[in-house]
KOLPA-403728 format. One record per residue (C-alpha): x, y, z; residue number from 1. Coordinates in nm, 4 decimals, always signed. Layout:
N
+----------+----------+----------+-----+
|       c1 |       c2 |       c3 |  nr |
+----------+----------+----------+-----+
|        X |        Y |        Z | NUM |
...
+----------+----------+----------+-----+
This chain:
384
+----------+----------+----------+-----+
|       c1 |       c2 |       c3 |  nr |
+----------+----------+----------+-----+
|  -1.5161 |  +1.2769 |  +2.6833 |   1 |
|  -1.2636 |  +1.0620 |  +2.8400 |   2 |
|  -0.9124 |  +0.8719 |  +2.7291 |   3 |
|  -0.7264 |  +0.6226 |  +2.9223 |   4 |
|  -0.3883 |  +0.4620 |  +2.8430 |   5 |
|  -0.2851 |  +0.1464 |  +3.0473 |   6 |
|  +0.0687 |  -0.0221 |  +2.9674 |   7 |
|  +0.1690 |  -0.3949 |  +3.0717 |   8 |
|  +0.2511 |  -0.7324 |  +2.9342 |   9 |
|  -0.1041 |  -0.8414 |  +3.0331 |  10 |
|  -0.3148 |  -0.6758 |  +2.7679 |  11 |
|  -0.6620 |  -0.7757 |  +2.8988 |  12 |
|  -0.5581 |  -0.6391 |  +3.2465 |  13 |
|  -0.4520 |  -0.2991 |  +3.0751 |  14 |
|  -0.7492 |  -0.2918 |  +2.8728 |  15 |
|  -0.9837 |  -0.3093 |  +3.1876 |  16 |
|  -0.7556 |  -0.0184 |  +3.3232 |  17 |
|  -0.7814 |  +0.1954 |  +3.0437 |  18 |
|  -1.1418 |  +0.1608 |  +3.0188 |  19 |
|  -1.1910 |  +0.2727 |  +3.3799 |  20 |
|  -0.9589 |  +0.5687 |  +3.3501 |  21 |
|  -1.1483 |  +0.6720 |  +3.0553 |  22 |
|  -1.4961 |  +0.6327 |  +3.1844 |  23 |
|  -1.4183 |  +0.8590 |  +3.4868 |  24 |
|  -1.4709 |  +1.1732 |  +3.3450 |  25 |
|  -1.8058 |  +1.0975 |  +3.1950 |  26 |
|  -1.9517 |  +1.0811 |  +3.5342 |  27 |
|  -2.1784 |  +0.7876 |  +3.4733 |  28 |
|  -2.3000 |  +0.8780 |  +3.1442 |  29 |
|  -2.3099 |  +0.5793 |  +2.9015 |  30 |
|  -2.0825 |  +0.6622 |  +2.6260 |  31 |
|  -2.2377 |  +0.6312 |  +2.2499 |  32 |
|  -1.8620 |  +0.5981 |  +2.0794 |  33 |
|  -1.5455 |  +0.3881 |  +2.2240 |  34 |
|  -1.2245 |  +0.3663 |  +2.0086 |  35 |
|  -0.9892 |  +0.1153 |  +2.1186 |  36 |
|  -0.6513 |  +0.0710 |  +2.0149 |  37 |
|  -0.4054 |  -0.2044 |  +2.1360 |  38 |
|  -0.0556 |  -0.2470 |  +2.0847 |  39 |
|  +0.1149 |  -0.5940 |  +2.1174 |  40 |
|  +0.3173 |  -0.8726 |  +1.9605 |  41 |
|  +0.0361 |  -1.1454 |  +1.9647 |  42 |
|  -0.2716 |  -1.0694 |  +1.7457 |  43 |
|  -0.4882 |  -1.2926 |  +1.9587 |  44 |
|  -0.3908 |  -1.1327 |  +2.2820 |  45 |
|  -0.4566 |  -0.7844 |  +2.1119 |  46 |
|  -0.8198 |  -0.9168 |  +1.9991 |  47 |
|  -0.8624 |  -1.0426 |  +2.3657 |  48 |
|  -0.8026 |  -0.6767 |  +2.4872 |  49 |
|  -1.0141 |  -0.5398 |  +2.2192 |  50 |
|  -1.3216 |  -0.7516 |  +2.3041 |  51 |
|  -1.2533 |  -0.6808 |  +2.6820 |  52 |
|  -1.2459 |  -0.3219 |  +2.6261 |  53 |
|  -1.5482 |  -0.3069 |  +2.4306 |  54 |
|  -1.7606 |  -0.5167 |  +2.7062 |  55 |
|  -1.6341 |  -0.2726 |  +3.0033 |  56 |
|  -1.7017 |  +0.0429 |  +2.8259 |  57 |
|  -2.0930 |  -0.0348 |  +2.7817 |  58 |
|  -2.0735 |  +0.1889 |  +2.4706 |  59 |
|  -2.3422 |  +0.1744 |  +2.2253 |  60 |
|  -2.0823 |  +0.1627 |  +1.9367 |  61 |
|  -1.7437 |  +0.0460 |  +1.9378 |  62 |
|  -1.4382 |  +0.0453 |  +1.7012 |  63 |
|  -1.0990 |  -0.0299 |  +1.7490 |  64 |
|  -0.7854 |  -0.2197 |  +1.5920 |  65 |
|  -0.4377 |  -0.3581 |  +1.6896 |  66 |
|  -0.1387 |  -0.1074 |  +1.6091 |  67 |
|  +0.2424 |  -0.0670 |  +1.6271 |  68 |
|  +0.1671 |  +0.1893 |  +1.9059 |  69 |
|  -0.1066 |  +0.3770 |  +2.0824 |  70 |
|  -0.1454 |  +0.7093 |  +2.2553 |  71 |
|  -0.3712 |  +0.8756 |  +2.5144 |  72 |
|  -0.3466 |  +1.1182 |  +2.8109 |  73 |
|  -0.0587 |  +1.2842 |  +2.6360 |  74 |
|  +0.1599 |  +0.9713 |  +2.6436 |  75 |
|  +0.2500 |  +0.6777 |  +2.4064 |  76 |
|  +0.3368 |  +0.3318 |  +2.4008 |  77 |
|  +0.5547 |  +0.2523 |  +2.0578 |  78 |
|  +0.6627 |  -0.1010 |  +1.9853 |  79 |
|  +0.5535 |  -0.2101 |  +2.3322 |  80 |
|  +0.2334 |  -0.3469 |  +2.4977 |  81 |
|  -0.0450 |  -0.1156 |  +2.5709 |  82 |
|  -0.4222 |  -0.0124 |  +2.5351 |  83 |
|  -0.5672 |  +0.3244 |  +2.4600 |  84 |
|  -0.9462 |  +0.3828 |  +2.4910 |  85 |
|  -1.1333 |  +0.7161 |  +2.3968 |  86 |
|  -1.4932 |  +0.7245 |  +2.4900 |  87 |
|  -1.7480 |  +0.9892 |  +2.3984 |  88 |
|  -2.1144 |  +1.0730 |  +2.5129 |  89 |
|  -2.2703 |  +1.2288 |  +2.1958 |  90 |
|  -2.6451 |  +1.2335 |  +2.2697 |  91 |
|  -2.7565 |  +1.4393 |  +1.9660 |  92 |
|  -2.5550 |  +1.2141 |  +1.7225 |  93 |
|  -2.6552 |  +0.9473 |  +1.5236 |  94 |
|  -2.3690 |  +0.6438 |  +1.5048 |  95 |
|  -2.3922 |  +0.3798 |  +1.2481 |  96 |
|  -2.1110 |  +0.1004 |  +1.2535 |  97 |
|  -2.0126 |  -0.0719 |  +0.9350 |  98 |
|  -1.8117 |  -0.3669 |  +0.8188 |  99 |
|  -1.6257 |  -0.3317 |  +0.4839 | 100 |
|  -1.5678 |  -0.6437 |  +0.2952 | 101 |
|  -1.4379 |  -0.7177 |  -0.0425 | 102 |
|  -1.6237 |  -0.8977 |  -0.3362 | 103 |
|  -1.3707 |  -1.0167 |  -0.5928 | 104 |
|  -1.4556 |  -1.1432 |  -0.9221 | 105 |
|  -1.2700 |  -1.2125 |  -1.2451 | 106 |
|  -1.2471 |  -0.8867 |  -1.3608 | 107 |
|  -1.3319 |  -0.6509 |  -1.0735 | 108 |
|  -1.3557 |  -0.5611 |  -0.7126 | 109 |
|  -1.6524 |  -0.4540 |  -0.5275 | 110 |
|  -1.6506 |  -0.2893 |  -0.1717 | 111 |
|  -1.9788 |  -0.3976 |  +0.0349 | 112 |
|  -2.1035 |  -0.2901 |  +0.3547 | 113 |
|  -2.1046 |  +0.1081 |  +0.3404 | 114 |
|  -2.3994 |  +0.2750 |  +0.4969 | 115 |
|  -2.6013 |  +0.4886 |  +0.2247 | 116 |
|  -2.5179 |  +0.8626 |  +0.2601 | 117 |
|  -2.7595 |  +1.0570 |  +0.4561 | 118 |
|  -2.8141 |  +1.4258 |  +0.4340 | 119 |
|  -2.7126 |  +1.4923 |  +0.7992 | 120 |
|  -2.3775 |  +1.2832 |  +0.7667 | 121 |
|  -2.0862 |  +1.4662 |  +0.8954 | 122 |
|  -1.7826 |  +1.2488 |  +0.8940 | 123 |
|  -1.6763 |  +0.8867 |  +0.8912 | 124 |
|  -1.4219 |  +0.7101 |  +1.0799 | 125 |
|  -1.2774 |  +0.4381 |  +0.9088 | 126 |
|  -1.0032 |  +0.1752 |  +1.0398 | 127 |
|  -0.8697 |  -0.0679 |  +0.7625 | 128 |
|  -0.6532 |  -0.4015 |  +0.7294 | 129 |
|  -0.3539 |  -0.2774 |  +0.4779 | 130 |
|  -0.3428 |  -0.6476 |  +0.3541 | 131 |
|  -0.6988 |  -0.7577 |  +0.2504 | 132 |
|  -0.8667 |  -0.3837 |  +0.1754 | 133 |
|  -0.8229 |  -0.1960 |  -0.1118 | 134 |
|  -0.7969 |  +0.1467 |  +0.0551 | 135 |
|  -0.6558 |  +0.3416 |  -0.2120 | 136 |
|  -0.9344 |  +0.2635 |  -0.4751 | 137 |
|  -1.1830 |  +0.3176 |  -0.1679 | 138 |
|  -1.0680 |  +0.6539 |  -0.0481 | 139 |
|  -1.0110 |  +0.7480 |  -0.4373 | 140 |
|  -1.3635 |  +0.6785 |  -0.5241 | 141 |
|  -1.5066 |  +0.8011 |  -0.1896 | 142 |
|  -1.5869 |  +1.1811 |  -0.2827 | 143 |
|  -1.8056 |  +1.0670 |  -0.5647 | 144 |
|  -1.9645 |  +0.7448 |  -0.3948 | 145 |
|  -2.0146 |  +0.8970 |  -0.0865 | 146 |
|  -2.0984 |  +1.2601 |  -0.1940 | 147 |
|  -1.7881 |  +1.4245 |  -0.0408 | 148 |
|  -1.8279 |  +1.2693 |  +0.3076 | 149 |
|  -1.5198 |  +1.3300 |  +0.5086 | 150 |
|  -1.3157 |  +1.0209 |  +0.5746 | 151 |
|  -1.0589 |  +1.0175 |  +0.8807 | 152 |
|  -0.8744 |  +0.7112 |  +1.0230 | 153 |
|  -0.5969 |  +0.4939 |  +0.9341 | 154 |
|  -0.4300 |  +0.1534 |  +0.8441 | 155 |
|  -0.3949 |  -0.0942 |  +1.1114 | 156 |
|  -0.0286 |  -0.1295 |  +1.1844 | 157 |
|  +0.0009 |  -0.4023 |  +1.4127 | 158 |
|  +0.1289 |  -0.6614 |  +1.2104 | 159 |
|  +0.4233 |  -0.6924 |  +0.9439 | 160 |
|  +0.2281 |  -1.0084 |  +0.7676 | 161 |
|  -0.0810 |  -1.0781 |  +0.6309 | 162 |
|  -0.3367 |  -1.2319 |  +0.8768 | 163 |
|  -0.2032 |  -1.0711 |  +1.1716 | 164 |
|  -0.4416 |  -0.7646 |  +1.1718 | 165 |
|  -0.7492 |  -0.7433 |  +1.4080 | 166 |
|  -1.0504 |  -0.4758 |  +1.3642 | 167 |
|  -1.2880 |  -0.4351 |  +1.6513 | 168 |
|  -1.6452 |  -0.3761 |  +1.5578 | 169 |
|  -1.9282 |  -0.3310 |  +1.8351 | 170 |
|  -1.7545 |  -0.6203 |  +2.0429 | 171 |
|  -1.6876 |  -0.8302 |  +1.7338 | 172 |
|  -1.3385 |  -0.8860 |  +1.6105 | 173 |
|  -1.2505 |  -0.9017 |  +1.2474 | 174 |
|  -0.9353 |  -1.0278 |  +1.0697 | 175 |
|  -1.0088 |  -0.8598 |  +0.7273 | 176 |
|  -1.1519 |  -0.5484 |  +0.5496 | 177 |
|  -1.2428 |  -0.2363 |  +0.7327 | 178 |
|  -1.4540 |  -0.1103 |  +0.9919 | 179 |
|  -1.5920 |  +0.2224 |  +1.1194 | 180 |
|  -1.8506 |  +0.4253 |  +1.1877 | 181 |
|  -2.0598 |  +0.7378 |  +1.0283 | 182 |
|  -2.1535 |  +0.9962 |  +1.2598 | 183 |
|  -2.4116 |  +1.2601 |  +1.1709 | 184 |
|  -2.6713 |  +1.4792 |  +1.3281 | 185 |
|  -2.5985 |  +1.7566 |  +1.5760 | 186 |
|  -2.2135 |  +1.7246 |  +1.5428 | 187 |
|  -1.9484 |  +1.9762 |  +1.5166 | 188 |
|  -1.5965 |  +1.8320 |  +1.3935 | 189 |
|  -1.2969 |  +1.9497 |  +1.2502 | 190 |
|  -1.0290 |  +1.7383 |  +1.0352 | 191 |
|  -0.6757 |  +1.8498 |  +0.9980 | 192 |
|  -0.4127 |  +1.7011 |  +0.8238 | 193 |
|  -0.0211 |  +1.8024 |  +0.8988 | 194 |
|  +0.1670 |  +1.6713 |  +0.5896 | 195 |
|  +0.5066 |  +1.7249 |  +0.7805 | 196 |
|  +0.6918 |  +1.9128 |  +0.5010 | 197 |
|  +0.8384 |  +2.2478 |  +0.4054 | 198 |
|  +0.8800 |  +2.3961 |  +0.0634 | 199 |
|  +1.2131 |  +2.4104 |  -0.1070 | 200 |
|  +1.2764 |  +2.6149 |  -0.4459 | 201 |
|  +0.9371 |  +2.7604 |  -0.6413 | 202 |
|  +0.6507 |  +2.6284 |  -0.7764 | 203 |
|  +0.6813 |  +2.4612 |  -1.1233 | 204 |
|  +0.4515 |  +2.3625 |  -1.4038 | 205 |
|  +0.4511 |  +1.9845 |  -1.5298 | 206 |
|  +0.5271 |  +2.0145 |  -1.8862 | 207 |
|  +0.5509 |  +1.6460 |  -1.9784 | 208 |
|  +0.4170 |  +1.3475 |  -1.7903 | 209 |
|  +0.3163 |  +1.0077 |  -1.8169 | 210 |
|  +0.0797 |  +0.8785 |  -1.5636 | 211 |
|  +0.2552 |  +0.8859 |  -1.2197 | 212 |
|  +0.6066 |  +0.9678 |  -1.4226 | 213 |
|  +0.6781 |  +1.3247 |  -1.4450 | 214 |
|  +0.9194 |  +1.3876 |  -1.7465 | 215 |
|  +0.9689 |  +1.7699 |  -1.7620 | 216 |
|  +0.9009 |  +2.0676 |  -1.4990 | 217 |
|  +0.8919 |  +2.3777 |  -1.6574 | 218 |
|  +1.0544 |  +2.2753 |  -1.9891 | 219 |
|  +1.3546 |  +2.0706 |  -1.8502 | 220 |
|  +1.3921 |  +1.7080 |  -1.7332 | 221 |
|  +1.2574 |  +1.6591 |  -1.3694 | 222 |
|  +1.5339 |  +1.4915 |  -1.2256 | 223 |
|  +1.7558 |  +1.8124 |  -1.3525 | 224 |
|  +1.4936 |  +2.0299 |  -1.1638 | 225 |
|  +1.5273 |  +1.8176 |  -0.8309 | 226 |
|  +1.9060 |  +1.8269 |  -0.8457 | 227 |
|  +1.8897 |  +2.2151 |  -0.8850 | 228 |
|  +1.6589 |  +2.2484 |  -0.5985 | 229 |
|  +1.8820 |  +2.0302 |  -0.3764 | 230 |
|  +2.1910 |  +2.2302 |  -0.4898 | 231 |
|  +2.0426 |  +2.5568 |  -0.3498 | 232 |
|  +2.0018 |  +2.3960 |  +0.0134 | 233 |
|  +2.2533 |  +2.4670 |  +0.2850 | 234 |
|  +2.5395 |  +2.1828 |  +0.2935 | 235 |
|  +2.4059 |  +2.0671 |  +0.6018 | 236 |
|  +2.0278 |  +2.0161 |  +0.4735 | 237 |
|  +2.1081 |  +1.8399 |  +0.1332 | 238 |
|  +2.1913 |  +1.4852 |  +0.2719 | 239 |
|  +1.8218 |  +1.5132 |  +0.4163 | 240 |
|  +1.6924 |  +1.5415 |  +0.0295 | 241 |
|  +1.8477 |  +1.1839 |  -0.0101 | 242 |
|  +1.5234 |  +1.0274 |  +0.2036 | 243 |
|  +1.3141 |  +1.3247 |  +0.2703 | 244 |
|  +1.2531 |  +1.4799 |  -0.0752 | 245 |
|  +0.8696 |  +1.5053 |  -0.1851 | 246 |
|  +0.6578 |  +1.6495 |  -0.4252 | 247 |
|  +0.3627 |  +1.8650 |  -0.3609 | 248 |
|  +0.0807 |  +1.8537 |  -0.6086 | 249 |
|  -0.1099 |  +2.1608 |  -0.5855 | 250 |
|  -0.4844 |  +2.0944 |  -0.5197 | 251 |
|  -0.6246 |  +2.4373 |  -0.6842 | 252 |
|  -0.4650 |  +2.5498 |  -1.0184 | 253 |
|  -0.6481 |  +2.8519 |  -1.0140 | 254 |
|  -0.4853 |  +3.0176 |  -0.6709 | 255 |
|  -0.2343 |  +3.2867 |  -0.7449 | 256 |
|  -0.0392 |  +3.1744 |  -0.4473 | 257 |
|  -0.0013 |  +2.8258 |  -0.2808 | 258 |
|  +0.1095 |  +2.7815 |  +0.0883 | 259 |
|  +0.0661 |  +2.5385 |  +0.3496 | 260 |
|  -0.2149 |  +2.2955 |  +0.2890 | 261 |
|  -0.2383 |  +2.3940 |  -0.0686 | 262 |
|  -0.0316 |  +2.0954 |  -0.1922 | 263 |
|  -0.1162 |  +1.7214 |  -0.1817 | 264 |
|  +0.2162 |  +1.5793 |  -0.0591 | 265 |
|  +0.3425 |  +1.2168 |  -0.2381 | 266 |
|  +0.6852 |  +1.0431 |  -0.2374 | 267 |
|  +0.9185 |  +1.0570 |  -0.5163 | 268 |
|  +0.9448 |  +0.6804 |  -0.5447 | 269 |
|  +1.1851 |  +0.6621 |  -0.8403 | 270 |
|  +1.4244 |  +0.8311 |  -1.0327 | 271 |
|  +1.5467 |  +0.7464 |  -1.4088 | 272 |
|  +1.8796 |  +0.9202 |  -1.4364 | 273 |
|  +1.8736 |  +0.8143 |  -1.8332 | 274 |
|  +1.5366 |  +0.9459 |  -1.8947 | 275 |
|  +1.5744 |  +1.2408 |  -1.6302 | 276 |
|  +1.2301 |  +1.1643 |  -1.4849 | 277 |
|  +1.0627 |  +1.1353 |  -1.1536 | 278 |
|  +0.8106 |  +0.8822 |  -1.0594 | 279 |
|  +0.5715 |  +0.9731 |  -0.7848 | 280 |
|  +0.3132 |  +0.8291 |  -0.5876 | 281 |
|  +0.0238 |  +0.9692 |  -0.7915 | 282 |
|  -0.0793 |  +1.0351 |  -1.1293 | 283 |
|  +0.0177 |  +1.3833 |  -1.2249 | 284 |
|  -0.1526 |  +1.5562 |  -1.5281 | 285 |
|  +0.0452 |  +1.7892 |  -1.7734 | 286 |
|  -0.0145 |  +2.1549 |  -1.6535 | 287 |
|  -0.0352 |  +2.0715 |  -1.2946 | 288 |
|  +0.1498 |  +2.3000 |  -1.0701 | 289 |
|  +0.3944 |  +2.1100 |  -0.8210 | 290 |
|  +0.6764 |  +2.2079 |  -0.5831 | 291 |
|  +0.9558 |  +1.9954 |  -0.4114 | 292 |
|  +0.9133 |  +1.9402 |  -0.0276 | 293 |
|  +1.1548 |  +1.8622 |  +0.2154 | 294 |
|  +1.0436 |  +1.6140 |  +0.5204 | 295 |
|  +1.2487 |  +1.6088 |  +0.8209 | 296 |
|  +1.1737 |  +1.6238 |  +1.2130 | 297 |
|  +1.1972 |  +2.0190 |  +1.1949 | 298 |
|  +0.9742 |  +2.0421 |  +0.9145 | 299 |
|  +0.7321 |  +1.7933 |  +1.0319 | 300 |
|  +0.7184 |  +1.9594 |  +1.3867 | 301 |
|  +0.6630 |  +2.3251 |  +1.2515 | 302 |
|  +0.3880 |  +2.1753 |  +1.0147 | 303 |
|  +0.2069 |  +2.0270 |  +1.2909 | 304 |
|  +0.2290 |  +2.3366 |  +1.4709 | 305 |
|  +0.1226 |  +2.5731 |  +1.2132 | 306 |
|  -0.1797 |  +2.3628 |  +1.1093 | 307 |
|  -0.2972 |  +2.3242 |  +1.4894 | 308 |
|  -0.2256 |  +2.7249 |  +1.5383 | 309 |
|  -0.3982 |  +2.8026 |  +1.2137 | 310 |
|  -0.6893 |  +2.6353 |  +1.3163 | 311 |
|  -0.7178 |  +2.7775 |  +1.6353 | 312 |
|  -0.6865 |  +3.1284 |  +1.5002 | 313 |
|  -0.9529 |  +3.0439 |  +1.2175 | 314 |
|  -1.2293 |  +2.9031 |  +1.4405 | 315 |
|  -1.1375 |  +3.0706 |  +1.7781 | 316 |
|  -1.1862 |  +2.8174 |  +2.0230 | 317 |
|  -1.0730 |  +2.8133 |  +2.3549 | 318 |
|  -1.0260 |  +2.4064 |  +2.3303 | 319 |
|  -1.1994 |  +2.1248 |  +2.1869 | 320 |
|  -1.4010 |  +1.8558 |  +2.3945 | 321 |
|  -1.1778 |  +1.5944 |  +2.2500 | 322 |
|  -0.9586 |  +1.4469 |  +1.9515 | 323 |
|  -0.8852 |  +1.1527 |  +1.7805 | 324 |
|  -0.5147 |  +1.1137 |  +1.6481 | 325 |
|  -0.3930 |  +0.8802 |  +1.3496 | 326 |
|  +0.0067 |  +0.9345 |  +1.3235 | 327 |
|  +0.2310 |  +0.7550 |  +1.0839 | 328 |
|  +0.4168 |  +0.4703 |  +1.2390 | 329 |
|  +0.7348 |  +0.6289 |  +1.0929 | 330 |
|  +0.6950 |  +0.9480 |  +1.2992 | 331 |
|  +0.7378 |  +0.9139 |  +1.6880 | 332 |
|  +1.0947 |  +0.8039 |  +1.7840 | 333 |
|  +1.2006 |  +0.7414 |  +1.4448 | 334 |
|  +1.1583 |  +1.0907 |  +1.3610 | 335 |
|  +1.1337 |  +1.2609 |  +1.6800 | 336 |
|  +1.3337 |  +1.0964 |  +1.9347 | 337 |
|  +1.0167 |  +1.0825 |  +2.1475 | 338 |
|  +0.7077 |  +0.8328 |  +2.0754 | 339 |
|  +0.4841 |  +1.1311 |  +2.2531 | 340 |
|  +0.5728 |  +1.4334 |  +2.0023 | 341 |
|  +0.2465 |  +1.4379 |  +1.8187 | 342 |
|  -0.0211 |  +1.3945 |  +2.0996 | 343 |
|  +0.1641 |  +1.6157 |  +2.3054 | 344 |
|  +0.1546 |  +1.8668 |  +2.0085 | 345 |
|  -0.2291 |  +1.7909 |  +1.9660 | 346 |
|  -0.3104 |  +1.8391 |  +2.3457 | 347 |
|  -0.1405 |  +2.1635 |  +2.3349 | 348 |
|  -0.2199 |  +2.2972 |  +2.0247 | 349 |
|  -0.6142 |  +2.2235 |  +2.0519 | 350 |
|  -0.6409 |  +2.2942 |  +2.3988 | 351 |
|  -0.7878 |  +1.9442 |  +2.4997 | 352 |
|  -0.6418 |  +1.6685 |  +2.7312 | 353 |
|  -0.8592 |  +1.4009 |  +2.5627 | 354 |
|  -0.6612 |  +1.2921 |  +2.2695 | 355 |
|  -0.6176 |  +0.9320 |  +2.1779 | 356 |
|  -0.5302 |  +0.7294 |  +1.8654 | 357 |
|  -0.2653 |  +0.5235 |  +1.7379 | 358 |
|  +0.0558 |  +0.4966 |  +1.5025 | 359 |
|  -0.0988 |  +0.4035 |  +1.1656 | 360 |
|  +0.0445 |  +0.2146 |  +0.8423 | 361 |
|  -0.1310 |  +0.5052 |  +0.6501 | 362 |
|  -0.3357 |  +0.7696 |  +0.7212 | 363 |
|  -0.6935 |  +0.8942 |  +0.5930 | 364 |
|  -0.7773 |  +1.2395 |  +0.5568 | 365 |
|  -0.9132 |  +1.5342 |  +0.3501 | 366 |
|  -0.7045 |  +1.7851 |  +0.1795 | 367 |
|  -0.8530 |  +2.0714 |  +0.0169 | 368 |
|  -1.2046 |  +1.9027 |  +0.0386 | 369 |
|  -1.0989 |  +1.5914 |  -0.1089 | 370 |
|  -1.0348 |  +1.2458 |  +0.0881 | 371 |
|  -0.6751 |  +1.0926 |  +0.0353 | 372 |
|  -0.4642 |  +0.8299 |  +0.1735 | 373 |
|  -0.1309 |  +0.9757 |  +0.3162 | 374 |
|  +0.1960 |  +0.8775 |  +0.4541 | 375 |
|  +0.4288 |  +1.0221 |  +0.7207 | 376 |
|  +0.1316 |  +1.2381 |  +0.8174 | 377 |
|  -0.0464 |  +1.2973 |  +1.1457 | 378 |
|  -0.3924 |  +1.3246 |  +1.1086 | 379 |
|  -0.6588 |  +1.4629 |  +1.3535 | 380 |
|  -1.0222 |  +1.4790 |  +1.4063 | 381 |
|  -1.1298 |  +1.7499 |  +1.6422 | 382 |
|  -1.4406 |  +1.7251 |  +1.8380 | 383 |
|  -1.6521 |  +2.0491 |  +1.9731 | 384 |
+----------+----------+----------+-----+
């Protein structure tokens, strides 16, 4: 595997340089998979760079997109112009590319183009346009429709408005839908999701709820419970709760204890002071165990280190051959003061220098065996 990052106003030239750097470690082997990510203000220039990288890589399968920022070689370009290329020679692996399109009728939406699930499929990498593709519904139904095939990837973040997304699939650029590859056969991969929070307070049971609105926690108004938890924080941390308070939804109600990785993190999107309720970004059923969580730079850094460290301890690898990283575009300098925080952490934590990816507008990855769309996370797909 190899990766390359090139920076410059001439994105086509940067694509040429990034491909050359990524090809060097392969020693003349033909890549079976290329992932290309381009950061720049002009969608058409990004498209030209995507196409040029696809051609020069010589890879049998190519996927990519434009983004708010990209990373490779332990470096990052955020809100600038640059090209990231990741190449892999996978001789015993089947790679099936797909382009997903949306068929809308008067009363329904159907997603077309996903390959049929095979018994030896291992994982799918998905890159989607956030403006035209129903990613929430697709990911939400994927466990049933794709028989629990893990999905890893992200939403293209290269445009602040509809029509500016550019998706690459096998040398052709698309402006809508989603693209990706299904990998199967003799392949060992590991999907890791760092949700970037730390628990505060204690786990509680939802005792009254209406869809995504939590009315009561442990018999009291949910908002009162949140205020109590925040009041218990040190004074210097209480302001963090204004923008960083989240809710963790337990993924296994039968577990006696809930620790790191056992909660699906969802943002608190609204508080009704009159009703004392909290609205979150997911449906929460009565009887569900939840816990308040705090997200800040310290928590996000510590959680990523813990996820990577726990993986290395569990698997016992000296190092992976390479990894793809999809990091939220609200991380980077906005959270850590340096754009390279996540890619450096993954390089060090997984013992591989071949890590590339992009800053996404939403990250896709499994938690507790089910696929989810996340925000503010760092999602990693590691290759042995």
